[in-house]
N, C-alpha and C positions, 0 to 999 in steps of 0.2 A: 823345209821342203813342202810346206803347206799340208801336212798329214794332220787329221783330226786328234784331238787329245785322247779319245777313247781307242782309236787304232794305235796310237803310241803306247798307251797303257797295256794293251793286249798283246804287242809284239816287242817293240824295242825295250820298253821299261821291264816288261815281264821276263824277256830273255836275260836281259843285263842282270837283274837281281837274282835270276836262278843260276848264274854262273858258278856259285859255290856248290850248289847241288850237283852240278854237271861234274865239276872236277873231283868232289868227293866221292861220288858214286862210281866214276869210271876207276879212280885209284883203289877204291875198296874191292871192286871186282877183280882188278889184276892182283890184289894182294890176298885174294882168297876169301875175303870178308863179304860173301854175298848178302848176308842178312843186313849188313850195314848199308849196302848199296840200294837195297829194295826199302828197308825200314826208313832210310833218309827220305825217299820220296814220299811214302805213305805218311810219314810223320809230319813232313813239311806241309802236304796238302791239308791234313787236319789242323795244324798250327795256323796255317794261312787262312783258311775258312772259318775256324771257330775263333782263336785268339786275336789274329790281326784285325779281321773284320770286326770282331766284337769290341776290341779296345777302340778301333777308329770310330765306331758308331757311338761308343760310350763318350768319347771326347767330343765328337760333332756328328750329329745325325748326317747320313749320307744319302744323297739323291741317287736313284737308279735309272739308268737309261733303258728305255723300251727295247732296244735291239740286245742288250745284256740279257734280258729276261728271255726274249724269243729266240736268240741265236746262240749266245755263247754259254749260258747256264745249261741248256739241254746238251751241248758239246761237252761241257765238264762232266756232267753226269754220264754221258756215254763213254767217254774214255776212261772214266773211273771204273765202270763195269768191264771194259775191255781190258784194263790192266789187272784187274782181279781174275778174269778168265785166263789170261796169259800165265799169270804168276800162281794161279790157284793150286797148281801141282808142285809148287815149291822150287820151280826153276824157270829160266828164261832163256829160250833157244835163239840161235842167230836169226832164223827166219822171222821169228816174233818180233825181235829188235828191229829188223829192216822194215816190217810192216808198220810198227809204232813211229819209226823215224820218218818213214815217207808220208804218214798222215800228218805229222808235225809240219812237215814242209807244205803240204797241201793246205792245211789250216791257216798258216801265216799268209800264204799267197791269196787265198779267199778273203781273208780279213782286209788285207791291204787294198785288194780289187774292189770289195764292197765299200770301203771308205772313199775311194777315188770316183766310184760310181754315183755315190750319194752327193758328192760334192760337199762334204762336211768339213772344208778346211776351215782353220781359224783365221780370223782376221788379225794379222800380225804386222806391225810396223817393221819396215825393212831395217830401221836404225836399231831396234831391239834384238834383231836375229843374231847379231854378232858375226865374226868371221867363220865361214864354214871350216877351214883347216884348224882354227884354234879349238873349235867345238869338237872336232874329230879328235883331236889330241886330248882334251879332257876326258872324252869317253874311254879312249884307249888307256890313259893312267888311272882313271877311276876303276875300270874293270881289273886292271892288273893288280891294283892295291886291294880291291875287293876279294879277288881270288886268293891271294897271298895272305891277307888277314884272315880269311875264313879257314884256311889250312891250318894256320898257327892256333887258332881258337879251338878247332875241332880235335886236333892233335892232343893239345893239352887236356881237353874234356874227356877224350876217350881214356887217357891214361889214368885219370882221377876215377872215372867210373869203373875201369877194369880193376883198380886197387880196391874198390868197394864190393867187388864180386858180382857186377851186373852183367847181364848176358848182352851179346852184340845186338840182338834185335831190340832190347830195352834201350841200349845206348843210341841206336840208330833213330828210334821212334821218339826219343826225348831230347837228350842234349845235342846230338849231332844235327837233328832236324830243326831245333830251335836256333842253334848256332848259324846254320847256313841260310836260315830265313830271316836274319836280323835285317838285311837290306830291304826285304819287303815290308817288314815291320816299320823301318824308318821311311821309306818311300810312301807307304799309304797314310800313315800318320801326318806327315808333313803336307802330302797332297790334300788331306782333308782340312787341315788347318788353314791352307791357302784357298779352300772351297773349290778344288780341283776334283770334283766327285769322280769323273770319268777316269782320271789316272788312278785314283785310290781304288775303285772297284775293278778296273781293267787290269791293274798289276796283279792282283790276287788271283782273278779268274783266268787271266793269261798265264800266270806263273804255274797254276795247278794243272792247266792243260799241257803246258810245255813240260812239266816235271814228268808226267806219265808218258807222253809221246816222244818227247825229243830226248830227255835224260835217261829213262829206262831203255828207249830204243838205241840210243847211241852207246850205252853201256853193254847191251846185249849184242850188238854188231861188233864192238870192240873185243868183247869176251863173254861167251854165255856163262852164266852164273847160277848157283844154287842158293835159294833163300827160303829154307824150310822153317826157319825161326818165326816167320812172318805168318800169323794165323788168319783164319778167316773173320775172326772178331775184329782185327786191326783194318782189314779191308772194309768190313762192313761199317765200321765207325767213320772211315773216309767217305764211303758212299752216302751214309745217312746224313752226314754234315753237308754234303753238296745238295742232297733232296731237301733237307729242312730249310736251306737258304732260299730256295725258290718262292715258297710262299711268304716268307719275311719280305722279300724283295717286292712281290706283287702287291703287298698290302701298303697302298698309298705311294708305291714306287719310291720307298725310302727305307732305310735301316735305322730304326729308332733307338734311342739310348736303352730302353727296357729290353730290346731284342739283342742289343749289343751285350747287355748283362747276362742274358740267357746263354749266348754263345761262349762267353767267358766262363761261366760256371760248368758248362758242358765240357770244356777242354780241361779245366782244372780237375773235374771228376774222372775223367778218362786217364790223366797222368797219375792221379792218386791211385786208381785201379792198377795200373801198370806196376807201379812201384810196390804197391802191396803183393800183387801175384808174383813179382820178382822175388821178394823177400820170402814169401810162402814157399817157392819153388827151391830156394836156396837153403831153407831151414832144414835140418837132418829129421 
């Protein structure tokens, strides 16, 4: 359709790879596991920004588009603050869910409109585009397999974690969020290896925006939920990760290997803290 790689990464790829988060959060809310529903989003955003971008930059330094720094990163920071504000009291009301979901629709529309206005379409040989019908079929089959696979992975992981006595919040912030973020990991790493920097960055930034606006929004609309287990520290870590990325991206408009290493170490430290804190709380 002639849409630019950055717009594809920020919308189509980001939304597709966030399908597991959507199914897990909504099903968790309906099952009364609100902590998992919220922790899945918070944990996924931390994993995406720290681990996935860190690993991607470590494998291959990633160039950053100016529009990402000027537009999309500020939006990611802003929606992180908004999500924290709405869920800071430990619950998400239906009206708050409607507001978040409406903002996700507006963001997607503005992103695609801006890409069309800038005329940033890639030069693609018509012979390489393939048959539209077949491409649509691949997308549908891919999303179906992605959702089904993520549910199997998460179900097994939750049972193992519960056997070990972990809380729902810690399960959501670690095992569930990592499991549902595997598509983002694969997409960004492959895109970086193929030198598709806009896809690699757009996938993560777009997914983080989509996770808060569309996933939390749709979950809250479907069924308002309680998430008292997600503390201010977890929201703060998510926000700090987003803020720290901005100066890293502005320095030479590239994420270098050493910056990727710092992000990876930050994520590992956060997970170790969670596990240590959970063990301490569980000890008599």
